[in-house]
C-alpha positions, 0 to 999 in steps of 0.5 A: 497521489499521497496518503490522506492526513487522517489515515492510520499507520500500521506495520507489517513483516511483508505481503503475499500474492500479486493482486492489488491492493497488496495483502499485508501479513504478519503485523508488527508493533512499532516497538519491533521495528528496531529489530527489523531490516525490512518491513512494510509501513502501511496506511489505512482509511476510516473504512480500514482499506489500505490506501498506501504502503512503503517497503522499507529496507534498511530505512530506505523506501524501496517501493511505494503503493498508493490506492484509491477506491470507488464508492462501492469499495472496489479498487479505482486506482493504483500508483506504484513507484519503484526505482524512480519509475511510476506505474499507474493503473486504473480499474472500473467499478467491478475491479477490472483494469482499464488502463496501464 
């Protein structure tokens, strides 16, 4: 799954919690990135829902998340790529996980 072309990009220091989609915290301005070794690059759709994020460490992507949503706004699918391993999770319209 890729990030939609029309998605807006923003940057964050990190995330909190373990629930999906990730909750990104401490927004950064693009000009602040040169002073950081680690940050999150995130993309949002027109409804301001997180559709993807990458954790960058010294310029390398360490982990990637991509999200799709049901029409009601609930998370539909999450794809997480870490160390070359892809984990795919599907959710029903109430947000309950239905697959691994």
